[in-house]
ZAMARGU-4260 file (C-alpha; in steps of 0.2 Angstrom, whole numbers, plus 5000, padded with zeros to 4 digits):
<rodrens>
0) 4771/5028/5082 | 4776/5029/5100 | 4758/5024/5107 | 4760/5006/5095 | 4782/5005/5102
5) 4775/5008/5119 | 4761/4993/5115 | 4772/4981/5112 | 4784/4982/5122 | 4767/4980/5138
10) 4761/4966/5129 | 4777/4956/5132 | 4779/4961/5146 | 4765/4953/5151 | 4769/4939/5140
15) 4787/4935/5149 | 4777/4934/5164 | 4769/4919/5160 | 4783/4909/5155 | 4792/4897/5168
20) 4806/4886/5159 | 4809/4875/5178 | 4823/4872/5189 | 4840/4878/5184 | 4838/4893/5174
25) 4848/4910/5178 | 4842/4927/5178 | 4860/4933/5175 | 4862/4941/5157 | 4877/4947/5150
30) 4868/4965/5150 | 4863/4963/5167 | 4878/4953/5178 | 4874/4953/5196 | 4884/4968/5207
35) 4894/4967/5219 | 4890/4972/5238 | 4888/4987/5242 | 4904/4997/5247 | 4902/5001/5271
40) 4916/5015/5269 | 4928/5026/5259 | 4943/5012/5263 | 4932/4999/5256 | 4930/5008/5240
45) 4945/5010/5237 | 4952/4993/5242 | 4939/4982/5234 | 4925/4982/5220 | 4911/4985/5228
50) 4897/4994/5224 | 4894/5013/5224 | 4874/5003/5229 | 4859/5013/5237 | 4841/5007/5240
55) 4847/4995/5224 | 4853/5009/5215 | 4872/5012/5209 | 4882/5023/5202 | 4899/5016/5192
60) 4910/5022/5180 | 4929/5026/5175 | 4940/5035/5168 | 4955/5031/5157 | 4968/5043/5149
65) 4987/5042/5149 | 5002/5049/5132 | 5004/5040/5114 | 5014/5042/5103 | 5008/5040/5081
70) 5018/5037/5069 | 5007/5046/5056 | 4993/5054/5067 | 4980/5072/5066 | 4979/5085/5076
75) 4966/5081/5090 | 4948/5083/5094 | 4939/5086/5109 | 4924/5079/5103 | 4934/5063/5099
80) 4935/5047/5109 | 4942/5034/5100 | 4962/5041/5101 | 4970/5040/5085 | 4976/5021/5085
85) 4972/5013/5071 | 4977/5017/5053 | 4971/5032/5047 | 4967/5040/5027 | 4974/5056/5031
90) 4985/5054/5043 | 5003/5061/5037 | 5013/5067/5056 | 5023/5057/5067 | 5014/5064/5085
95) 5016/5064/5103 | 4996/5066/5110 | 4983/5065/5123 | 4978/5047/5124 | 4957/5045/5129
100) 4949/5030/5134 | 4965/5019/5128 | 4956/5004/5141 | 4940/5007/5140 | 4926/5021/5140
105) 4927/5037/5152 | 4909/5041/5159 | 4898/5039/5168 | 4881/5027/5172 | 4869/5023/5184
110) 4857/5006/5187 | 4846/5001/5197 | 4839/4983/5199 | 4821/4980/5213 | 4812/4966/5217
115) 4794/4969/5216 | 4787/4951/5217 | 4799/4935/5221 | 4810/4929/5207 | 4804/4948/5198
120) 4814/4965/5197 | 4809/4978/5189 | 4829/4986/5181 | 4833/5000/5171 | 4852/5008/5163
125) 4857/5024/5158 | 4875/5026/5156 | 4887/5043/5145 | 4904/5040/5139 | 4915/5057/5140
130) 4930/5061/5133 | 4944/5065/5146 | 4955/5077/5138 | 4939/5088/5135 | 4927/5086/5148
135) 4917/5084/5130 | 4901/5070/5127 | 4908/5058/5115 | 4902/5061/5100 | 4910/5057/5082
140) 4896/5064/5069 | 4905/5080/5076 | 4924/5078/5073 | 4916/5076/5056 | 4907/5091/5056
145) 4922/5104/5061 | 4931/5100/5044 | 4918/5105/5033 | 4924/5115/5021 | 4943/5114/5026
150) 4956/5106/5013 | 4963/5091/5019 | 4981/5099/5026 | 4970/5106/5038 | 4959/5089/5045
155) 4958/5087/5063 | 4958/5069/5066 | 4938/5063/5063 | 4931/5046/5064 | 4914/5037/5064
160) 4904/5029/5079 | 4889/5023/5092 | 4894/5042/5102 | 4884/5057/5095 | 4885/5068/5107
165) 4868/5061/5116 | 4864/5065/5133 | 4865/5046/5137 | 4875/5041/5121 | 4879/5024/5128
170) 4866/5016/5132 | 4847/5021/5141 | 4833/5005/5145 | 4819/4999/5158 | 4814/4984/5157
175) 4810/4968/5167 | 4820/4954/5175 | 4814/4935/5179 | 4824/4922/5192 | 4816/4910/5178
180) 4807/4917/5159 | 4825/4930/5160 | 4828/4949/5156 | 4817/4961/5143 | 4823/4978/5140
185) 4818/4993/5127 | 4828/5008/5124 | 4843/5013/5117 | 4855/4997/5120 | 4870/4988/5114
190) 4869/4976/5100 | 4868/4959/5103 | 4887/4960/5090 | 4891/4973/5103 | 4891/4964/5119
195) 4898/4948/5107 | 4912/4957/5103 | 4916/4963/5122 | 4913/4945/5130 | 4926/4939/5116
200) 4939/4949/5110 | 4954/4944/5116 | 4956/4967/5122 | 4939/4968/5128 | 4938/4981/5115
205) 4949/4994/5122 | 4953/5008/5108 | 4971/5008/5113 | 4973/4988/5105 | 4958/4984/5096
210) 4954/4982/5080 | 4938/4979/5082 | 4933/4989/5097 | 4940/5004/5089 | 4931/5001/5072
215) 4917/4994/5078 | 4911/4986/5059 | 4911/4969/5068 | 4902/4973/5082 | 4887/4985/5072
220) 4886/4971/5059 | 4894/4981/5046 | 4893/5000/5052 | 4901/5007/5067 | 4887/5017/5068
225) 4876/5003/5074 | 4883/4995/5089 | 4870/5004/5097 | 4851/5003/5091 | 4839/5017/5097
230) 4820/5012/5102 | 4827/4991/5103 | 4818/4978/5112 | 4831/4967/5121 | 4825/4947/5129
235) 4842/4939/5137 | 4837/4923/5143 | 4849/4908/5152 | 4845/4891/5154 | 4859/4882/5163
240) 4874/4882/5153 | 4866/4886/5136 | 4860/4907/5133 | 4849/4916/5120 | 4844/4933/5114
245) 4834/4941/5103 | 4832/4962/5100 | 4823/4970/5087 | 4824/4988/5082 | 4809/5000/5078
250) 4810/5014/5064 | 4813/5031/5071 | 4818/5047/5063 | 4815/5054/5047 | 4822/5045/5028
255) 4823/5062/5020 | 4819/5071/5000 | 4823/5056/4989 | 4822/5060/4971 | 4826/5045/4956
260) 4832/5059/4943 | 4848/5068/4943 | 4844/5081/4954 | 4837/5087/4971 | 4826/5098/4969
265) 4809/5102/4982 | 4799/5099/4965 | 4806/5080/4961 | 4809/5073/4976 | 4799/5064/4989
270) 4795/5064/5009 | 4802/5048/5017 | 4798/5038/5030 | 4812/5030/5038 | 4812/5009/5040
275) 4828/5011/5045 | 4822/4995/5058 | 4835/4980/5062 | 4831/4963/5071 | 4846/4951/5081
280) 4848/4933/5087 | 4861/4926/5097 | 4863/4909/5101 | 4878/4904/5115 | 4883/4889/5129
285) 4898/4888/5143 | 4905/4870/5144 | 4919/4870/5158 | 4931/4880/5152 | 4924/4884/5136
290) 4911/4897/5129 | 4903/4901/5111 | 4894/4913/5101 | 4882/4913/5087 | 4878/4928/5080
295) 4868/4934/5066 | 4860/4955/5063 | 4851/4962/5050 | 4848/4980/5048 | 4838/4993/5037
300) 4848/5006/5032 | 4863/5008/5041 | 4870/5022/5042 | 4890/5025/5035 | 4894/5044/5039
305) 4912/5047/5028 | 4926/5058/5035 | 4925/5075/5024 | 4939/5067/5010 | 4924/5062/5001
310) 4915/5075/5007 | 4917/5096/5004 | 4938/5093/5002 | 4940/5114/4999 | 4937/5132/5005
315) 4932/5132/4986 | 4918/5118/4989 | 4912/5122/5007 | 4897/5110/5002 | 4890/5093/5004
320) 4891/5086/4984 | 4882/5072/4981 | 4892/5061/4972 | 4891/5043/4970 | 4908/5039/4975
325) 4907/5020/4966 | 4906/5030/4947 | 4913/5048/4951 | 4896/5055/4944 | 4890/5072/4953
330) 4872/5074/4953 | 4867/5089/4949 | 4856/5103/4955 | 4856/5113/4971 | 4861/5105/4990
335) 4843/5106/5001 | 4851/5109/5014 | 4864/5120/5021 | 4878/5111/5028 | 4885/5117/5044
340) 4880/5107/5056 | 4875/5089/5045 | 4881/5074/5038 | 4888/5063/5023 | 4882/5045/5022
345) 4881/5031/5013 | 4866/5020/5016 | 4865/5000/5014 | 4856/4985/5021 | 4869/4977/5032
350) 4870/4955/5036 | 4882/4950/5047 | 4885/4932/5055 | 4898/4930/5068 | 4906/4914/5079
355) 4917/4919/5091 | 4922/4904/5108 | 4937/4905/5121 | 4941/4893/5131 | 4949/4900/5151
360) 4958/4892/5164 | 4962/4901/5180 | 4977/4911/5172 | 4974/4909/5151 | 4962/4911/5140
365) 4963/4910/5121 | 4953/4918/5110 | 4944/4918/5091 | 4930/4926/5081 | 4925/4927/5064
370) 4912/4937/5056 | 4905/4937/5036 | 4895/4953/5033 | 4885/4956/5017 | 4880/4974/5013
375) 4870/4980/4998 | 4862/4998/4992 | 4844/4999/5001 | 4829/4992/4998 | 4820/5009/5001
380) 4830/5024/4999 | 4832/5039/5010 | 4835/5057/5004 | 4844/5073/5007 | 4840/5078/5025
385) 4837/5060/5032 | 4842/5059/5050 | 4853/5050/5058 | 4859/5047/5077 | 4860/5063/5087
390) 4848/5073/5082 | 4862/5075/5066 | 4854/5075/5046 | 4863/5072/5030 | 4864/5086/5019
395) 4869/5072/5006 | 4866/5053/5003 | 4874/5038/4991 | 4858/5025/4991 | 4869/5017/4976
400) 4887/5015/4981 | 4889/4997/4979 | 4892/4992/4960 | 4886/4976/4965 | 4887/4965/4983
405) 4900/4968/4996 | 4907/4956/5005 | 4917/4958/5021 | 4926/4945/5033 | 4933/4950/5049
410) 4943/4937/5058 | 4954/4939/5074 | 4965/4930/5088 | 4973/4933/5102 | 4977/4926/5119
415) 4979/4935/5137 | 4991/4928/5153 | 4987/4933/5170 | 5003/4934/5182 | 5000/4931/5201
420) 4983/4938/5200 | 4984/4956/5195 | 4997/4959/5179 | 4988/4953/5161 | 4999/4955/5148
425) 4989/4953/5132 | 4992/4950/5114 | 4978/4950/5099 | 4977/4949/5081 | 4963/4954/5068
430) 4962/4957/5049 | 4948/4963/5040 | 4945/4959/5020 | 4931/4964/5009 | 4927/4959/4992
435) 4931/4970/4975 | 4915/4976/4972 | 4918/4989/4957 | 4910/4988/4943 | 4919/4989/4928
440) 4935/4982/4940 | 4951/4995/4937 | 4960/4991/4952 | 4975/4991/4946 | 4989/5004/4951
445) 4987/5012/4934 | 4970/5014/4937 | 4970/5021/4952 | 4966/5012/4969 | 4945/5014/4977
450) 4938/5010/4992 | 4929/4998/4982 | 4943/4986/4977 | 4949/4972/4984 | 4958/4973/5000
455) 4963/4969/5019 | 4968/4980/5031 | 4979/4969/5046 | 4982/4975/5066 | 4991/4967/5078
460) 4993/4974/5097 | 5005/4968/5113 | 5001/4975/5129 | 5004/4973/5147 | 4991/4979/5161
465) 4994/4982/5181 | 4981/4980/5192 | 4986/4990/5208 | 4969/4991/5218 | 4953/4983/5211
470) 4947/5000/5206 | 4964/5005/5199 | 4978/5002/5186 | 4992/5005/5174 | 4994/5001/5156
475) 5007/4999/5141 | 5009/4994/5124 | 5008/4996/5105 | 4999/4994/5091 | 5001/4994/5072
480) 4990/4993/5059 | 4992/4993/5038 | 4981/4993/5024 | 4983/4987/5007 | 4973/4987/4990
485) 4958/4994/4992 | 4956/4996/5009 | 4975/5004/5006 | 4961/5022/5008 | 4976/5036/5005
490) 4975/5029/4987 | 4973/5039/4975 | 4983/5052/4976 | 4975/5064/4967 | 4982/5079/4958
495) 4992/5092/4976 | 4987/5081/4986 | 5000/5075/5000 | 5004/5057/5003 | 4998/5049/5016
500) 5004/5035/5025 | 4995/5015/5024 | 5002/5008/5040 | 5001/5018/5057 | 5011/5013/5074
505) 5004/5016/5091 | 5013/5013/5106 | 5001/5019/5121 | 5004/5022/5143 | 4991/5026/5154
510) 4980/5026/5168 | 4961/5021/5176 | 4950/5021/5189 | 4934/5012/5190 | 4920/5011/5203
</rodrens>
């Protein structure tokens, strides 16, 4: 399979080299912005935005850390890279925290662009995220695993995301670029939705102040793990005021052992091959101060990792129970895989359409966007032992989580004002809505809300960011988020389970150094 991928990539490279689009086409793309001039001295590095470039190879990175207070939070985890600004189903206590990666992800990267023929260059990029509070690689999966087997009162913060402790948990790709034919790359790359989010989010994906940056549902086209695609081809072309993008992900990993019966035993399951291929398209244009994009993404067998509230819930049950969380039917039979270093996931086939626009003047920018997502149970199910990102595997799998099609709508708007070129004031508002995909519909308070009932999540933020130099800035702001209905993930409150709040207030201050 790997050989087939290489042959296909080489064929597409060859095909792209035969394309010509006439005068006016540009090789600049969203994923390969023009690199600033190389630094000539330490003084220039400290006071300008020059690049650390030698012979076409550039080292870049950022360090972003601060302090925050949350009205309903949890003990921190050294693996968590997103902080705790967003409302959390298990958050229960106000506390002061070290706040990592507030405006941007702390990390390091190396990229290059070397011309080998007039107008043609080889390009590459390798980057990773690091947690500034612990020095560990960003790893959402491990935040869930360390809670396995613990009672709810002992949980630390748990998240889901595309970074799972990989050596290069952001991007890792190489390819070829032409001034007229565009750029084609292969490897681990940000999804087209993630590219658009960074361009059209008023908070630019800031974990501390942006719901669509923190959560990733919008950028991933339905699941936050899909904000980055492994084994993916990506093509970008800019031609005058318009641009185009296309992306395809090859299937990889193992599908695990699946059984359609009520038991998950080695004698009754069938080995599944991976079918987690994906594709997407992006089209957009820029006219004067106005720009807009339209993005479509499709992902087969998308995995959403649940935090331990739906997995092991007590020391008496330190295993991943394979449970249909819609109908709450326990699937009997021995577990095939131990749970000491494994995850529990819901599997769906996802489609998403996103439209976003931006108006920019010298000192003022206005943003707006909308995405419509529809999710269904997977056509090709995964089984126990299926592989997830970062080399982790699933010891609990739900292929029939949805009683009916799940529909998610996300919209956002906001504005950024720049005062005297050094100080930005940003306001942003986000809302996510979902339909009632539970059958029968029993979503009253008396019946007990479930995550499959209709509901909303809202977040608003306001923050100030002052740039002392091109590289160093400090910021202060606040985010407030709350949920209702089926997205009030604190409900139901079972016997003996303490009340968890449906809102979170999170003021944050900090500084960032980027190069």
